[in-house]
TORLUM-35109 format. One record per atom (N, C-alpha, C, O): y, z, x; residue number from 1; residue in one letter. Coordinates in Angstrom, 3 decimals, m for minus. Example, Ala and Ser with C-alpha at 12.3 -4.5 7.8 and 13.67 -1.06 7.14 Angstrom:
m5.690|7.800|13.190|1|A
m4.500|7.800|12.300|1|A
m3.300|7.800|13.200|1|A
m3.319|8.465|14.236|1|A
m2.250|7.080|12.850|2|S
m1.060|7.140|13.670|2|S
0.030|7.870|12.900|2|S
1.138|8.039|13.409|2|S
% end
This chain:
51.898|21.888|m120.233|1|X
51.400|20.705|m120.907|1|X
50.067|20.293|m120.289|1|X
49.936|20.228|m119.067|1|X
49.098|20.022|m121.124|2|X
47.791|19.629|m120.623|2|X
47.817|18.181|m120.146|2|X
48.578|17.351|m120.644|2|X
46.972|17.913|m119.179|3|X
46.887|16.581|m118.615|3|X
45.539|15.969|m119.005|3|X
44.515|16.651|m118.976|3|X
45.539|14.684|m119.368|4|X
44.299|14.015|m119.738|4|X
43.351|14.002|m118.538|4|X
43.789|13.893|m117.392|4|X
42.059|14.114|m118.811|5|X
41.065|14.178|m117.737|5|X
41.100|12.951|m116.836|5|X
40.961|13.071|m115.618|5|X
41.285|11.767|m117.426|6|X
41.301|10.572|m116.592|6|X
42.497|10.554|m115.647|6|X
42.427|9.952|m114.576|6|X
43.577|11.198|m116.024|7|X
44.722|11.300|m115.113|7|X
44.510|12.416|m114.088|7|X
44.890|12.280|m112.925|7|X
43.911|13.502|m114.521|8|X
43.688|14.644|m113.633|8|X
42.743|14.287|m112.492|8|X
42.964|14.684|m111.348|8|X
41.695|13.540|m112.805|9|X
40.681|13.219|m111.799|9|X
40.777|11.794|m111.262|9|X
39.868|11.334|m110.571|9|X
41.858|11.096|m111.568|10|X
42.044|9.727|m111.071|10|X
42.193|9.757|m109.556|10|X
42.991|10.537|m109.036|10|X
41.438|8.921|m108.832|11|X
41.570|8.902|m107.371|11|X
42.973|8.459|m106.949|11|X
43.618|7.663|m107.632|11|X
43.426|8.983|m105.822|12|X
44.754|8.650|m105.325|12|X
44.717|7.820|m104.047|12|X
45.746|7.304|m103.611|12|X
43.542|7.691|m103.448|13|X
43.384|6.921|m102.212|13|X
42.194|5.985|m102.363|13|X
41.287|6.241|m103.155|13|X
42.205|4.899|m101.597|14|X
41.083|3.966|m101.642|14|X
39.773|4.642|m101.272|14|X
38.723|4.309|m101.822|14|X
39.828|5.583|m100.349|15|X
38.604|6.263|m99.909|15|X
37.996|7.144|m101.002|15|X
36.820|7.500|m100.917|15|X
38.770|7.498|m102.021|16|X
38.281|8.340|m103.107|16|X
37.671|7.537|m104.252|16|X
37.037|8.109|m105.139|16|X
37.853|6.225|m104.241|17|X
37.340|5.387|m105.319|17|X
35.835|5.219|m105.178|17|X
35.356|4.789|m104.128|17|X
35.090|5.550|m106.212|18|X
33.622|5.551|m106.161|18|X
33.075|4.290|m106.827|18|X
33.532|3.904|m107.903|18|X
32.097|3.649|m106.188|19|X
31.395|2.533|m106.791|19|X
32.065|1.188|m106.655|19|X
31.612|0.222|m107.270|19|X
33.109|1.086|m105.888|20|X
33.839|m0.173|m105.730|20|X
33.981|m0.531|m104.249|20|X
35.049|m0.950|m103.804|20|X
32.901|m0.365|m103.496|21|X
32.957|m0.518|m102.050|21|X
33.444|m1.908|m101.619|21|X
34.249|m2.021|m100.695|21|X
32.959|m2.961|m102.281|22|X
33.361|m4.319|m101.898|22|X
34.843|m4.553|m102.166|22|X
35.544|m5.116|m101.326|22|X
35.320|m4.127|m103.323|23|X
36.731|m4.298|m103.656|23|X
37.607|m3.485|m102.713|23|X
38.637|m3.974|m102.250|23|X
37.211|m2.255|m102.425|24|X
37.969|m1.392|m101.510|24|X
38.019|m2.004|m100.121|24|X
39.071|m2.001|m99.481|24|X
36.895|m2.527|m99.646|25|X
36.839|m3.148|m98.327|25|X
37.774|m4.359|m98.262|25|X
38.533|m4.513|m97.305|25|X
37.714|m5.200|m99.266|26|X
38.561|m6.398|m99.312|26|X
40.038|m6.031|m99.325|26|X
40.826|m6.576|m98.552|26|X
40.410|m5.106|m100.205|27|X
41.817|m4.703|m100.323|27|X
42.295|m4.036|m99.036|27|X
43.415|m4.284|m98.589|27|X
41.453|m3.192|m98.439|28|X
41.822|m2.518|m97.188|28|X
42.117|m3.541|m96.101|28|X
43.110|m3.417|m95.384|28|X
41.261|m4.548|m95.975|29|X
41.480|m5.593|m94.968|29|X
42.767|m6.361|m95.244|29|X
43.526|m6.660|m94.322|29|X
43.012|m6.677|m96.501|30|X
44.211|m7.429|m96.843|30|X
45.480|m6.614|m96.601|30|X
46.496|m7.166|m96.181|30|X
45.432|m5.317|m96.859|31|X
46.596|m4.471|m96.594|31|X
46.863|m4.399|m95.094|31|X
48.011|m4.502|m94.662|31|X
45.802|m4.222|m94.292|32|X
45.968|m4.145|m92.836|32|X
46.562|m5.430|m92.271|32|X
47.384|m5.387|m91.356|32|X
46.146|m6.577|m92.817|33|X
46.621|m7.875|m92.330|33|X
47.922|m8.297|m93.002|33|X
48.474|m9.349|m92.680|33|X
48.413|m7.484|m93.934|34|X
49.600|m7.812|m94.725|34|X
49.434|m9.185|m95.384|34|X
50.313|m10.044|m95.317|34|X
48.283|m9.354|m96.015|35|X
47.912|m10.635|m96.598|35|X
47.459|m10.465|m98.046|35|X
46.447|m11.035|m98.455|35|X
48.205|m9.685|m98.815|36|X
47.842|m9.467|m100.215|36|X
48.277|m10.647|m101.071|36|X
49.291|m11.291|m100.798|36|X
47.498|m10.918|m102.104|37|X
47.869|m11.958|m103.047|37|X
48.989|m11.488|m103.959|37|X
49.321|m10.303|m103.997|37|X
49.564|m12.424|m104.687|38|X
50.654|m12.044|m105.598|38|X
50.126|m11.513|m106.922|38|X
50.877|m10.923|m107.699|38|X
48.819|m11.722|m107.188|39|X
48.238|m11.212|m108.427|39|X
46.740|m10.997|m108.229|39|X
46.088|m11.711|m107.467|39|X
46.217|m10.013|m108.923|40|X
44.789|m9.720|m108.896|40|X
44.313|m9.524|m110.324|40|X
45.035|m8.987|m111.164|40|X
43.099|m9.961|m110.590|41|X
42.494|m9.782|m111.896|41|X
41.245|m8.938|m111.722|41|X
40.269|m9.372|m111.110|41|X
41.282|m7.736|m112.261|42|X
40.131|m6.842|m112.204|42|X
39.454|m6.859|m113.567|42|X
40.111|m6.708|m114.597|42|X
38.150|m7.041|m113.568|43|X
37.427|m7.040|m114.835|43|X
36.198|m6.143|m114.715|43|X
35.721|m5.853|m113.618|43|X
35.710|m5.721|m115.848|44|X
34.538|m4.862|m115.874|44|X
34.609|m3.925|m117.053|44|X
35.622|m3.863|m117.750|44|X
33.529|m3.194|m117.276|45|X
33.500|m2.268|m118.410|45|X
34.464|m1.094|m118.220|45|X
34.975|m0.854|m117.126|45|X
34.688|m0.394|m119.285|46|X
35.584|0.752|m119.282|46|X
35.110|1.808|m118.274|46|X
33.919|2.108|m118.188|46|X
36.044|2.354|m117.527|47|X
35.735|3.480|m116.663|47|X
35.279|3.147|m115.256|47|X
34.853|4.043|m114.528|47|X
35.354|1.875|m114.845|48|X
34.890|1.530|m113.497|48|X
35.999|1.620|m112.445|48|X
35.719|1.507|m111.252|48|X
37.248|1.820|m112.864|49|X
38.326|2.030|m111.906|49|X
39.296|0.871|m111.742|49|X
39.946|0.770|m110.701|49|X
39.413|0.008|m112.715|50|X
40.298|m1.156|m112.601|50|X
41.764|m0.731|m112.471|50|X
42.456|m1.146|m111.541|50|X
42.222|0.083|m113.393|51|X
43.616|0.528|m113.369|51|X
43.858|1.448|m112.180|51|X
44.917|1.391|m111.555|51|X
42.893|2.287|m111.866|52|X
43.036|3.178|m110.706|52|X
43.207|2.365|m109.430|52|X
44.065|2.678|m108.605|52|X
42.397|1.326|m109.262|53|X
42.508|0.485|m108.064|53|X
43.877|m0.185|m108.005|53|X
44.484|m0.263|m106.937|53|X
44.360|m0.663|m109.133|54|X
45.684|m1.297|m109.160|54|X
46.776|m0.306|m108.767|54|X
47.680|m0.657|m108.010|54|X
46.706|0.918|m109.266|55|X
47.710|1.937|m108.938|55|X
47.619|2.340|m107.462|55|X
48.640|2.573|m106.815|55|X
46.403|2.421|m106.938|56|X
46.225|2.782|m105.525|56|X
46.803|1.687|m104.634|56|X
47.479|1.986|m103.649|56|X
46.548|0.430|m104.966|57|X
47.120|m0.681|m104.187|57|X
48.639|m0.570|m104.172|57|X
49.270|m0.729|m103.127|57|X
49.215|m0.299|m105.323|58|X
50.677|m0.198|m105.408|58|X
51.207|0.918|m104.521|58|X
52.207|0.732|m103.827|58|X
50.553|2.074|m104.533|59|X
51.034|3.181|m103.698|59|X
50.791|2.895|m102.216|59|X
51.572|3.329|m101.369|59|X
49.716|2.170|m101.894|60|X
49.467|1.792|m100.495|60|X
50.556|0.846|m99.984|60|X
50.847|0.815|m98.788|60|X
51.150|0.086|m100.885|61|X
52.232|m0.824|m100.508|61|X
53.570|m0.102|m100.370|61|X
54.573|m0.701|m99.981|61|X
53.573|1.186|m100.693|62|X
54.801|1.966|m100.570|62|X
55.607|2.050|m101.850|62|X
56.763|2.472|m101.824|62|X
55.024|1.660|m102.960|63|X
55.729|1.732|m104.239|63|X
55.743|3.172|m104.740|63|X
54.750|3.893|m104.641|63|X
56.881|3.569|m105.275|64|X
57.004|4.887|m105.895|64|X
56.372|4.818|m107.278|64|X
56.751|3.961|m108.076|64|X
55.418|5.696|m107.586|65|X
54.734|5.623|m108.886|65|X
55.662|5.734|m110.087|65|X
55.348|5.212|m111.157|65|X
56.780|6.395|m109.930|66|X
57.692|6.580|m111.060|66|X
58.611|5.383|m111.258|66|X
58.863|4.983|m112.395|66|X
59.113|4.807|m110.176|67|X
60.144|3.778|m110.286|67|X
59.651|2.359|m110.032|67|X
60.196|1.412|m110.598|67|X
58.637|2.192|m109.199|68|X
58.251|0.849|m108.767|68|X
56.977|0.328|m109.419|68|X
56.624|m0.834|m109.219|68|X
56.283|1.149|m110.186|69|X
55.050|0.724|m110.846|69|X
55.275|0.745|m112.346|69|X
55.612|1.781|m112.921|69|X
55.087|m0.400|m112.972|70|X
55.233|m0.502|m114.415|70|X
53.880|m0.856|m115.006|70|X
53.314|m1.903|m114.691|70|X
53.365|0.008|m115.855|71|X
52.088|m0.237|m116.508|71|X
52.353|m0.604|m117.958|71|X
52.959|0.165|m118.705|71|X
51.896|m1.779|m118.346|72|X
52.141|m2.294|m119.684|72|X
50.812|m2.398|m120.416|72|X
49.858|m2.988|m119.907|72|X
50.754|m1.833|m121.593|73|X
49.551|m1.901|m122.414|73|X
49.614|m3.170|m123.257|73|X
50.315|m3.222|m124.268|73|X
48.878|m4.185|m122.834|74|X
48.916|m5.470|m123.524|74|X
48.251|m5.410|m124.898|74|X
48.530|m6.255|m125.749|74|X
47.390|m4.442|m125.129|75|X
46.747|m4.306|m126.434|75|X
47.773|m3.926|m127.501|75|X
47.666|m4.367|m128.645|75|X
48.753|m3.124|m127.141|76|X
49.786|m2.708|m128.091|76|X
50.943|m3.687|m128.143|76|X
51.641|m3.773|m129.153|76|X
51.152|m4.423|m127.068|77|X
52.266|m5.367|m126.974|77|X
51.725|m6.793|m127.010|77|X
51.764|m7.504|m126.006|77|X
51.219|m7.209|m128.177|78|X
50.543|m8.498|m128.233|78|X
51.174|m9.493|m129.202|78|X
50.557|m10.503|m129.540|78|X
52.373|m9.222|m129.641|79|X
53.079|m10.159|m130.513|79|X
54.024|m11.005|m129.668|79|X
54.371|m10.625|m128.550|79|X
54.432|m12.127|m130.191|80|X
55.304|m13.041|m129.448|80|X
56.580|m12.330|m129.016|80|X
57.006|m12.474|m127.870|80|X
57.193|m11.569|m129.911|81|X
58.424|m10.850|m129.564|81|X
58.173|m9.808|m128.480|81|X
59.035|m9.591|m127.628|81|X
57.006|m9.156|m128.495|82|X
56.654|m8.187|m127.446|82|X
56.579|m8.877|m126.086|82|X
57.046|m8.335|m125.084|82|X
55.996|m10.061|m126.052|83|X
55.875|m10.811|m124.797|83|X
57.261|m11.207|m124.296|83|X
57.536|m11.122|m123.100|83|X
58.115|m11.631|m125.188|84|X
59.494|m11.981|m124.788|84|X
60.233|m10.759|m124.234|84|X
60.934|m10.851|m123.226|84|X
60.067|m9.621|m124.900|85|X
60.710|m8.390|m124.427|85|X
60.183|m7.994|m123.048|85|X
60.954|m7.591|m122.177|85|X
58.854|m8.110|m122.850|86|X
58.278|m7.795|m121.538|86|X
58.859|m8.704|m120.467|86|X
59.199|m8.249|m119.374|86|X
58.972|m9.984|m120.779|87|X
59.505|m10.953|m119.823|87|X
60.948|m10.605|m119.448|87|X
61.315|m10.665|m118.274|87|X
61.756|m10.246|m120.427|88|X
63.146|m9.865|m120.160|88|X
63.226|m8.589|m119.327|88|X
64.050|m8.489|m118.417|88|X
62.367|m7.608|m119.639|89|X
62.404|m6.350|m118.894|89|X
61.943|m6.550|m117.451|89|X
62.457|m5.899|m116.541|89|X
60.982|m7.441|m117.239|90|X
60.544|m7.733|m115.873|90|X
61.693|m8.331|m115.083|90|X
61.908|m7.953|m113.931|90|X
62.431|m9.249|m115.673|91|X
63.574|m9.846|m114.981|91|X
64.643|m8.809|m114.684|91|X
65.264|m8.851|m113.622|91|X
64.869|m7.877|m115.608|92|X
65.868|m6.833|m115.399|92|X
65.423|m5.867|m114.305|92|X
66.198|m5.553|m113.402|92|X
64.187|m5.397|m114.379|93|X
63.683|m4.431|m113.407|93|X
63.581|m5.063|m112.025|93|X
63.799|m4.390|m111.018|93|X
63.251|m6.352|m111.969|94|X
63.103|m7.034|m110.682|94|X
64.411|m7.066|m109.906|94|X
64.396|m7.256|m108.690|94|X
65.536|m6.886|m110.580|95|X
66.819|m6.920|m109.890|95|X
67.221|m5.555|m109.320|95|X
68.265|m5.445|m108.678|95|X
66.412|m4.521|m109.542|96|X
66.741|m3.198|m109.021|96|X
66.403|m3.120|m107.526|96|X
65.709|m4.002|m107.020|96|X
66.871|m2.092|m106.805|97|X
66.888|m2.104|m105.343|97|X
65.565|m1.953|m104.605|97|X
65.537|m2.207|m103.400|97|X
64.477|m1.561|m105.239|98|X
63.214|m1.356|m104.527|98|X
62.721|m2.624|m103.853|98|X
63.004|m3.728|m104.318|98|X
61.975|m2.471|m102.746|99|X
61.499|m3.633|m102.017|99|X
60.329|m4.317|m102.709|99|X
60.237|m5.545|m102.712|99|X
59.431|m3.525|m103.297|100|X
58.263|m4.093|m103.955|100|X
58.118|m3.487|m105.334|100|X
58.424|m2.315|m105.552|100|X
57.649|m4.298|m106.253|101|X
57.390|m3.864|m107.618|101|X
55.967|m4.280|m107.971|101|X
55.499|m5.343|m107.563|101|X
55.298|m3.441|m108.723|102|X
53.954|m3.763|m109.190|102|X
53.939|m3.606|m110.703|102|X
54.358|m2.580|m111.240|102|X
53.451|m4.633|m111.379|103|X
53.313|m4.621|m112.826|103|X
51.825|m4.651|m113.138|103|X
51.122|m5.578|m112.736|103|X
51.351|m3.653|m113.843|104|X
49.949|m3.564|m114.220|104|X
49.858|m3.880|m115.709|104|X
50.350|m3.122|m116.545|104|X
49.227|m5.002|m116.033|105|X
49.000|m5.368|m117.427|105|X
47.606|m4.904|m117.794|105|X
46.612|m5.541|m117.447|105|X
47.544|m3.796|m118.494|106|X
46.273|m3.211|m118.888|106|X
45.846|m3.793|m120.232|106|X
46.694|m4.092|m121.073|106|X
44.564|m3.954|m120.439|107|X
44.012|m4.518|m121.670|107|X
44.524|m5.933|m121.908|107|X
44.798|m6.309|m123.048|107|X
44.656|m6.713|m120.850|108|X
45.239|m8.047|m120.954|108|X
44.350|m9.014|m121.731|108|X
44.833|m10.048|m122.191|108|X
43.072|m8.707|m121.886|109|X
42.194|m9.586|m122.655|109|X
42.670|m9.747|m124.096|109|X
42.295|m10.707|m124.770|109|X
43.478|m8.830|m124.563|110|X
44.017|m8.919|m125.918|110|X
45.099|m9.998|m126.021|110|X
45.459|m10.402|m127.127|110|X
45.622|m10.468|m124.885|111|X
46.675|m11.477|m124.894|111|X
46.140|m12.903|m124.912|111|X
46.866|m13.820|m125.297|111|X
44.909|m13.111|m124.513|112|X
44.393|m14.466|m124.378|112|X
44.454|m15.240|m125.696|112|X
44.800|m16.421|m125.698|112|X
44.127|m14.597|m126.807|113|X
44.191|m15.267|m128.095|113|X
45.630|m15.651|m128.416|113|X
45.890|m16.750|m128.904|113|X
46.556|m14.752|m128.145|114|X
47.964|m15.021|m128.399|114|X
48.435|m16.201|m127.560|114|X
49.110|m17.089|m128.082|114|X
48.100|m16.234|m126.290|115|X
48.513|m17.318|m125.405|115|X
47.893|m18.624|m125.868|115|X
48.560|m19.658|m125.863|115|X
46.620|m18.596|m126.272|116|X
45.953|m19.799|m126.749|116|X
46.644|m20.324|m127.999|116|X
46.793|m21.535|m128.162|116|X
47.069|m19.425|m128.883|117|X
47.734|m19.855|m130.115|117|X
49.121|m20.411|m129.828|117|X
49.564|m21.330|m130.516|117|X
49.802|m19.890|m128.850|118|X
51.144|m20.364|m128.529|118|X
51.140|m21.792|m128.002|118|X
52.098|m22.534|m128.221|118|X
50.078|m22.186|m127.313|119|X
50.050|m23.483|m126.666|119|X
49.210|m24.527|m127.398|119|X
48.865|m25.555|m126.816|119|X
48.880|m24.282|m128.648|120|X
48.094|m25.270|m129.395|120|X
48.988|m26.344|m129.971|120|X
48.502|m27.261|m130.632|120|X
% end
């Protein structure tokens, strides 16, 4: 089975991430001090390494990429029922035995309109 190029060449360590020196430095210091925040918001144009950085942080924390990292495409899951289902699945997965869980909401800018409409 062929692998997509972005997955094949995706960096696996902070030292391999190109062009994000300030973010890498900040995250490295926070990991060493065990002082990571509970959430991070990465923004920028396509291809700068936002999702890669999130996945690297998760693996640096000791999360298993298969079981402890959940990547959710918010562009495809942008209806009210989708949000409810995501919320229920997070509660279910959070009860499993792993010590740390990381949820990556990719394309989250697609949710802002939905959230704004829900609270009007």
